[in-house]
N, CA, C and O atoms as a GROMACS GRO file, in nm:
protein
  368
    1MET      N    1  -1.402  -1.350   0.811
    1MET     CA    2  -1.287  -1.284   0.750
    1MET      C    3  -1.318  -1.255   0.603
    1MET      O    4  -1.369  -1.340   0.530
    2ASN      N    5  -1.285  -1.135   0.562
    2ASN     CA    6  -1.306  -1.093   0.424
    2ASN      C    7  -1.173  -1.083   0.350
    2ASN      O    8  -1.068  -1.067   0.411
    3LYS      N    9  -1.179  -1.093   0.217
    3LYS     CA   10  -1.059  -1.079   0.135
    3LYS      C   11  -1.055  -0.937   0.079
    3LYS      O   12  -1.157  -0.881   0.039
    4TYR      N   13  -0.934  -0.880   0.076
    4TYR     CA   14  -0.915  -0.743   0.030
    4TYR      C   15  -0.794  -0.733  -0.061
    4TYR      O   16  -0.706  -0.820  -0.062
    5GLU      N   17  -0.791  -0.625  -0.138
    5GLU     CA   18  -0.673  -0.586  -0.216
    5GLU      C   19  -0.635  -0.446  -0.173
    5GLU      O   20  -0.720  -0.357  -0.164
    6LEU      N   21  -0.508  -0.426  -0.148
    6LEU     CA   22  -0.455  -0.294  -0.115
    6LEU      C   23  -0.356  -0.255  -0.223
    6LEU      O   24  -0.259  -0.328  -0.247
    7MET      N   25  -0.378  -0.142  -0.287
    7MET     CA   26  -0.283  -0.088  -0.384
    7MET      C   27  -0.240   0.048  -0.333
    7MET      O   28  -0.323   0.132  -0.300
    8TYR      N   29  -0.109   0.068  -0.326
    8TYR     CA   30  -0.061   0.202  -0.291
    8TYR      C   31   0.053   0.241  -0.382
    8TYR      O   32   0.128   0.157  -0.431
    9ILE      N   33   0.065   0.372  -0.403
    9ILE     CA   34   0.169   0.428  -0.489
    9ILE      C   35   0.255   0.520  -0.404
    9ILE      O   36   0.206   0.611  -0.338
   10LEU      N   37   0.385   0.494  -0.407
   10LEU     CA   38   0.481   0.576  -0.334
   10LEU      C   39   0.546   0.675  -0.428
   10LEU      O   40   0.553   0.653  -0.549
   11ASN      N   41   0.594   0.784  -0.372
   11ASN     CA   42   0.676   0.879  -0.447
   11ASN      C   43   0.794   0.803  -0.505
   11ASN      O   44   0.860   0.728  -0.433
   12ALA      N   45   0.822   0.821  -0.634
   12ALA     CA   46   0.930   0.748  -0.702
   12ALA      C   47   1.067   0.780  -0.642
   12ALA      O   48   1.161   0.701  -0.658
   13ASN      N   49   1.081   0.893  -0.575
   13ASN     CA   50   1.209   0.933  -0.516
   13ASN      C   51   1.233   0.872  -0.378
   13ASN      O   52   1.337   0.897  -0.317
   14THR      N   53   1.140   0.792  -0.329
   14THR     CA   54   1.155   0.727  -0.199
   14THR      C   55   1.267   0.624  -0.206
   14THR      O   56   1.276   0.548  -0.302
   15GLY      N   57   1.352   0.621  -0.105
   15GLY     CA   58   1.464   0.527  -0.100
   15GLY      C   59   1.419   0.383  -0.082
   15GLY      O   60   1.310   0.357  -0.030
   16ASP      N   61   1.504   0.289  -0.124
   16ASP     CA   62   1.471   0.146  -0.114
   16ASP      C   63   1.446   0.102   0.030
   16ASP      O   64   1.357   0.022   0.056
   17GLU      N   65   1.525   0.155   0.121
   17GLU     CA   66   1.510   0.118   0.262
   17GLU      C   67   1.374   0.162   0.315
   17GLU      O   68   1.309   0.088   0.389
   18LYS      N   69   1.331   0.281   0.279
   18LYS     CA   70   1.202   0.334   0.324
   18LYS      C   71   1.086   0.256   0.260
   18LYS      O   72   0.985   0.230   0.324
   19LYS      N   73   1.102   0.217   0.131
   19LYS     CA   74   1.000   0.136   0.063
   19LYS      C   75   0.979   0.005   0.137
   19LYS      O   76   0.865  -0.036   0.162
   20THR      N   77   1.089  -0.061   0.170
   20THR     CA   78   1.082  -0.188   0.242
   20THR      C   79   1.022  -0.169   0.380
   20THR      O   80   0.942  -0.250   0.426
   21GLN      N   81   1.060  -0.062   0.447
   21GLN     CA   82   1.010  -0.032   0.581
   21GLN      C   83   0.858  -0.012   0.579
   21GLN      O   84   0.788  -0.064   0.666
   22LEU      N   85   0.808   0.062   0.481
   22LEU     CA   86   0.664   0.085   0.470
   22LEU      C   87   0.589  -0.044   0.439
   22LEU      O   88   0.484  -0.071   0.496
   23GLN      N   89   0.645  -0.125   0.348
   23GLN     CA   90   0.581  -0.252   0.314
   23GLN      C   91   0.572  -0.343   0.436
   23GLN      O   92   0.469  -0.406   0.459
   24GLU      N   93   0.679  -0.350   0.513
   24GLU     CA   94   0.679  -0.431   0.635
   24GLU      C   95   0.580  -0.377   0.738
   24GLU      O   96   0.516  -0.454   0.811
   25LYS      N   97   0.567  -0.246   0.745
   25LYS     CA   98   0.472  -0.184   0.838
   25LYS      C   99   0.329  -0.224   0.803
   25LYS      O  100   0.252  -0.264   0.891
   26PHE      N  101   0.293  -0.214   0.674
   26PHE     CA  102   0.156  -0.245   0.632
   26PHE      C  103   0.127  -0.394   0.642
   26PHE      O  104   0.017  -0.432   0.684
   27THR      N  105   0.222  -0.479   0.605
   27THR     CA  106   0.200  -0.624   0.620
   27THR      C  107   0.192  -0.663   0.768
   27THR      O  108   0.121  -0.756   0.804
   28GLY      N  109   0.266  -0.593   0.852
   28GLY     CA  110   0.259  -0.618   0.996
   28GLY      C  111   0.123  -0.586   1.054
   28GLY      O  112   0.072  -0.659   1.139
   29ILE      N  113   0.063  -0.476   1.009
   29ILE     CA  114  -0.071  -0.439   1.054
   29ILE      C  115  -0.171  -0.547   1.012
   29ILE      O  116  -0.259  -0.584   1.090
   30ILE      N  117  -0.157  -0.595   0.889
   30ILE     CA  118  -0.248  -0.699   0.839
   30ILE      C  119  -0.231  -0.828   0.919
   30ILE      O  120  -0.330  -0.889   0.960
   31GLU      N  121  -0.107  -0.870   0.941
   31GLU     CA  122  -0.080  -0.997   1.007
   31GLU      C  123  -0.117  -0.997   1.155
   31GLU      O  124  -0.128  -1.104   1.216
   32ALA      N  125  -0.138  -0.880   1.214
   32ALA     CA  126  -0.180  -0.872   1.353
   32ALA      C  127  -0.321  -0.930   1.371
   32ALA      O  128  -0.352  -0.985   1.476
   33ASP      N  129  -0.405  -0.918   1.268
   33ASP     CA  130  -0.543  -0.968   1.277
   33ASP      C  131  -0.589  -1.023   1.143
   33ASP      O  132  -0.706  -1.009   1.107
   34GLY      N  133  -0.499  -1.086   1.069
   34GLY     CA  134  -0.534  -1.140   0.939
   34GLY      C  135  -0.417  -1.214   0.877
   34GLY      O  136  -0.325  -1.257   0.946
   35GLN      N  137  -0.422  -1.228   0.745
   35GLN     CA  138  -0.319  -1.304   0.676
   35GLN      C  139  -0.291  -1.241   0.540
   35GLN      O  140  -0.384  -1.212   0.463
   36VAL      N  141  -0.163  -1.219   0.510
   36VAL     CA  142  -0.122  -1.169   0.379
   36VAL      C  143  -0.116  -1.288   0.284
   36VAL      O  144  -0.044  -1.384   0.310
   37GLU      N  145  -0.190  -1.281   0.174
   37GLU     CA  146  -0.191  -1.390   0.077
   37GLU      C  147  -0.081  -1.374  -0.027
   37GLU      O  148  -0.017  -1.471  -0.067
   38LYS      N  149  -0.060  -1.250  -0.072
   38LYS     CA  150   0.035  -1.227  -0.181
   38LYS      C  151   0.075  -1.080  -0.183
   38LYS      O  152  -0.008  -0.992  -0.159
   39VAL      N  153   0.203  -1.054  -0.212
   39VAL     CA  154   0.252  -0.918  -0.228
   39VAL      C  155   0.312  -0.906  -0.367
   39VAL      O  156   0.409  -0.976  -0.399
   40ASP      N  157   0.255  -0.820  -0.450
   40ASP     CA  158   0.306  -0.794  -0.585
   40ASP      C  159   0.370  -0.657  -0.587
   40ASP      O  160   0.303  -0.556  -0.563
   41ILE      N  161   0.498  -0.653  -0.615
   41ILE     CA  162   0.567  -0.525  -0.629
   41ILE      C  163   0.576  -0.495  -0.778
   41ILE      O  164   0.653  -0.559  -0.850
   42TRP      N  165   0.498  -0.399  -0.823
   42TRP     CA  166   0.497  -0.364  -0.964
   42TRP      C  167   0.615  -0.275  -1.000
   42TRP      O  168   0.654  -0.267  -1.117
   43GLY      N  169   0.672  -0.210  -0.902
   43GLY     CA  170   0.788  -0.126  -0.926
   43GLY      C  171   0.751   0.013  -0.976
   43GLY      O  172   0.637   0.057  -0.965
   44GLN      N  173   0.851   0.078  -1.033
   44GLN     CA  174   0.833   0.216  -1.078
   44GLN      C  175   0.765   0.218  -1.214
   44GLN      O  176   0.808   0.151  -1.308
   45ARG      N  177   0.658   0.296  -1.223
   45ARG     CA  178   0.580   0.310  -1.347
   45ARG      C  179   0.538   0.455  -1.365
   45ARG      O  180   0.536   0.534  -1.271
   46LYS      N  181   0.506   0.485  -1.487
   46LYS     CA  182   0.457   0.619  -1.520
   46LYS      C  183   0.312   0.631  -1.473
   46LYS      O  184   0.232   0.539  -1.492
   47LEU      N  185   0.279   0.743  -1.412
   47LEU     CA  186   0.142   0.768  -1.367
   47LEU      C  187   0.055   0.806  -1.486
   47LEU      O  188   0.104   0.863  -1.584
   48ALA      N  189  -0.072   0.774  -1.479
   48ALA     CA  190  -0.166   0.808  -1.587
   48ALA      C  191  -0.181   0.960  -1.600
   48ALA      O  192  -0.204   1.011  -1.710
   49TYR      N  193  -0.170   1.030  -1.490
   49TYR     CA  194  -0.176   1.175  -1.488
   49TYR      C  195  -0.089   1.225  -1.374
   49TYR      O  196  -0.056   1.150  -1.282
   50GLU      N  197  -0.053   1.350  -1.380
   50GLU     CA  198   0.036   1.408  -1.280
   50GLU      C  199  -0.034   1.418  -1.144
   50GLU      O  200  -0.147   1.467  -1.134
   51ILE      N  201   0.034   1.372  -1.040
   51ILE     CA  202  -0.016   1.381  -0.904
   51ILE      C  203   0.090   1.450  -0.820
   51ILE      O  204   0.204   1.405  -0.814
   52LYS      N  205   0.053   1.560  -0.756
   52LYS     CA  206   0.147   1.637  -0.672
   52LYS      C  207   0.276   1.668  -0.747
   52LYS      O  208   0.386   1.657  -0.692
   53LYS      N  209   0.263   1.706  -0.872
   53LYS     CA  210   0.375   1.742  -0.961
   53LYS      C  211   0.471   1.625  -0.986
   53LYS      O  212   0.589   1.646  -1.015
   54LEU      N  213   0.421   1.502  -0.974
   54LEU     CA  214   0.501   1.383  -1.001
   54LEU      C  215   0.445   1.310  -1.122
   54LEU      O  216   0.323   1.304  -1.142
   55ASN      N  217   0.534   1.253  -1.204
   55ASN     CA  218   0.493   1.179  -1.323
   55ASN      C  219   0.514   1.029  -1.309
   55ASN      O  220   0.461   0.952  -1.388
   56GLU      N  221   0.591   0.987  -1.207
   56GLU     CA  222   0.617   0.845  -1.185
   56GLU      C  223   0.591   0.809  -1.040
   56GLU      O  224   0.600   0.892  -0.950
   57GLY      N  225   0.558   0.681  -1.020
   57GLY     CA  226   0.535   0.632  -0.885
   57GLY      C  227   0.579   0.488  -0.872
   57GLY      O  228   0.600   0.419  -0.972
   58TYR      N  229   0.593   0.442  -0.749
   58TYR     CA  230   0.634   0.305  -0.717
   58TYR      C  231   0.511   0.231  -0.667
   58TYR      O  232   0.457   0.264  -0.560
   59TYR      N  233   0.465   0.132  -0.742
   59TYR     CA  234   0.339   0.063  -0.716
   59TYR      C  235   0.360  -0.066  -0.635
   59TYR      O  236   0.452  -0.143  -0.661
   60VAL      N  237   0.272  -0.088  -0.537
   60VAL     CA  238   0.272  -0.212  -0.458
   60VAL      C  239   0.127  -0.258  -0.442
   60VAL      O  240   0.039  -0.179  -0.408
   61LEU      N  241   0.104  -0.387  -0.468
   61LEU     CA  242  -0.029  -0.448  -0.454
   61LEU      C  243  -0.020  -0.560  -0.352
   61LEU      O  244   0.064  -0.649  -0.364
   62ILE      N  245  -0.108  -0.556  -0.251
   62ILE     CA  246  -0.109  -0.659  -0.147
   62ILE      C  247  -0.249  -0.721  -0.141
   62ILE      O  248  -0.349  -0.651  -0.126
   63HIS      N  249  -0.254  -0.854  -0.154
   63HIS     CA  250  -0.378  -0.930  -0.137
   63HIS      C  251  -0.377  -0.985   0.005
   63HIS      O  252  -0.279  -1.045   0.049
   64PHE      N  253  -0.487  -0.964   0.078
   64PHE     CA  254  -0.490  -1.013   0.216
   64PHE      C  255  -0.631  -1.050   0.260
   64PHE      O  256  -0.730  -1.013   0.196
   65GLU      N  257  -0.637  -1.123   0.370
   65GLU     CA  258  -0.762  -1.164   0.431
   65GLU      C  259  -0.760  -1.119   0.576
   65GLU      O  260  -0.663  -1.145   0.649
   66SER      N  261  -0.866  -1.052   0.619
   66SER     CA  262  -0.867  -1.000   0.756
   66SER      C  263  -1.009  -0.965   0.801
   66SER      O  264  -1.105  -0.980   0.726
   67SER      N  265  -1.017  -0.920   0.926
   67SER     CA  266  -1.144  -0.873   0.979
   67SER      C  267  -1.174  -0.733   0.923
   67SER      O  268  -1.092  -0.674   0.854
   68ILE      N  269  -1.291  -0.684   0.954
   68ILE     CA  270  -1.336  -0.554   0.901
   68ILE      C  271  -1.254  -0.437   0.951
   68ILE      O  272  -1.242  -0.336   0.882
   69ASP      N  273  -1.196  -0.447   1.069
   69ASP     CA  274  -1.124  -0.335   1.130
   69ASP      C  275  -0.987  -0.308   1.066
   69ASP      O  276  -0.939  -0.195   1.070
   70VAL      N  277  -0.924  -0.409   1.009
   70VAL     CA  278  -0.788  -0.394   0.956
   70VAL      C  279  -0.781  -0.294   0.840
   70VAL      O  280  -0.691  -0.209   0.842
   71PRO      N  281  -0.870  -0.298   0.741
   71PRO     CA  282  -0.862  -0.197   0.634
   71PRO      C  283  -0.874  -0.053   0.685
   71PRO      O  284  -0.811   0.037   0.629
   72LYS      N  285  -0.952  -0.032   0.789
   72LYS     CA  286  -0.965   0.103   0.847
   72LYS      C  287  -0.833   0.149   0.906
   72LYS      O  288  -0.793   0.264   0.891
   73GLU      N  289  -0.764   0.057   0.976
   73GLU     CA  290  -0.635   0.089   1.037
   73GLU      C  291  -0.528   0.114   0.931
   73GLU      O  292  -0.447   0.205   0.944
   74ILE      N  293  -0.528   0.033   0.826
   74ILE     CA  294  -0.432   0.052   0.716
   74ILE      C  295  -0.457   0.185   0.648
   74ILE      O  296  -0.364   0.260   0.619
   75ASP      N  297  -0.584   0.215   0.622
   75ASP     CA  298  -0.621   0.342   0.558
   75ASP      C  299  -0.571   0.461   0.640
   75ASP      O  300  -0.520   0.558   0.584
   76ARG      N  301  -0.587   0.453   0.770
   76ARG     CA  302  -0.541   0.561   0.859
   76ARG      C  303  -0.389   0.578   0.848
   76ARG      O  304  -0.340   0.690   0.841
   77ASN      N  305  -0.316   0.467   0.848
   77ASN     CA  306  -0.170   0.473   0.838
   77ASN      C  307  -0.123   0.521   0.701
   77ASN      O  308  -0.024   0.593   0.691
   78LEU      N  309  -0.194   0.482   0.596
   78LEU     CA  310  -0.157   0.528   0.461
   78LEU      C  311  -0.177   0.678   0.446
   78LEU      O  312  -0.097   0.745   0.379
   79LYS      N  313  -0.281   0.732   0.508
   79LYS     CA  314  -0.306   0.876   0.501
   79LYS      C  315  -0.198   0.956   0.573
   79LYS      O  316  -0.167   1.068   0.535
   80ILE      N  317  -0.141   0.897   0.678
   80ILE     CA  318  -0.038   0.964   0.756
   80ILE      C  319   0.097   0.964   0.684
   80ILE      O  320   0.173   1.061   0.694
   81ALA      N  321   0.128   0.856   0.612
   81ALA     CA  322   0.260   0.840   0.548
   81ALA      C  323   0.279   0.942   0.436
   81ALA      O  324   0.201   0.945   0.340
   82ASP      N  325   0.381   1.026   0.447
   82ASP     CA  326   0.407   1.130   0.348
   82ASP      C  327   0.450   1.074   0.213
   82ASP      O  328   0.424   1.137   0.110
   83GLU      N  329   0.513   0.958   0.211
   83GLU     CA  330   0.564   0.900   0.086
   83GLU      C  331   0.452   0.844  -0.002
   83GLU      O  332   0.472   0.828  -0.123
   84VAL      N  333   0.337   0.813   0.056
   84VAL     CA  334   0.225   0.756  -0.019
   84VAL      C  335   0.151   0.868  -0.090
   84VAL      O  336   0.101   0.961  -0.027
   85ILE      N  337   0.145   0.858  -0.225
   85ILE     CA  338   0.075   0.963  -0.300
   85ILE      C  339  -0.069   0.924  -0.335
   85ILE      O  340  -0.154   1.011  -0.354
   86ARG      N  341  -0.098   0.793  -0.343
   86ARG     CA  342  -0.234   0.744  -0.365
   86ARG      C  343  -0.245   0.604  -0.306
   86ARG      O  344  -0.146   0.530  -0.299
   87HIS      N  345  -0.366   0.568  -0.262
   87HIS     CA  346  -0.390   0.432  -0.216
   87HIS      C  347  -0.537   0.396  -0.233
   87HIS      O  348  -0.623   0.484  -0.243
   88MET      N  349  -0.563   0.266  -0.237
   88MET     CA  350  -0.700   0.217  -0.250
   88MET      C  351  -0.709   0.078  -0.187
   88MET      O  352  -0.622  -0.006  -0.209
   89ILE      N  353  -0.813   0.056  -0.109
   89ILE     CA  354  -0.840  -0.074  -0.051
   89ILE      C  355  -0.976  -0.119  -0.103
   89ILE      O  356  -1.076  -0.048  -0.089
   90VAL      N  357  -0.980  -0.239  -0.163
   90VAL     CA  358  -1.102  -0.291  -0.223
   90VAL      C  359  -1.132  -0.428  -0.165
   90VAL      O  360  -1.044  -0.512  -0.152
   91ARG      N  361  -1.258  -0.450  -0.130
   91ARG     CA  362  -1.300  -0.582  -0.084
   91ARG      C  363  -1.331  -0.668  -0.205
   91ARG      O  364  -1.401  -0.624  -0.297
   92LYS      N  365  -1.279  -0.791  -0.207
   92LYS     CA  366  -1.302  -0.882  -0.321
   92LYS      C  367  -1.439  -0.946  -0.311
   92LYS      O  368  -1.476  -1.025  -0.398
   0.00000   0.00000   0.00000
């Protein structure tokens, strides 16, 4: 099992219910074949540069431990989600 960090930025206009729903979806994928160590919700922050005509985003950082296949599955789901404007998965 490897340790990873997942950072994703949501559109700042996304509703609270949808933010929670997405977070539960991603942690659920991780927990199916791994373990979530920590979830840091950074909240709404100004972006360093404009992305898709947006100046602010909602940041979430998840530390987790899992097999090699889980980051691939999360990456696939993040690419599909319209609310996600950027994401990154890094192995520690």
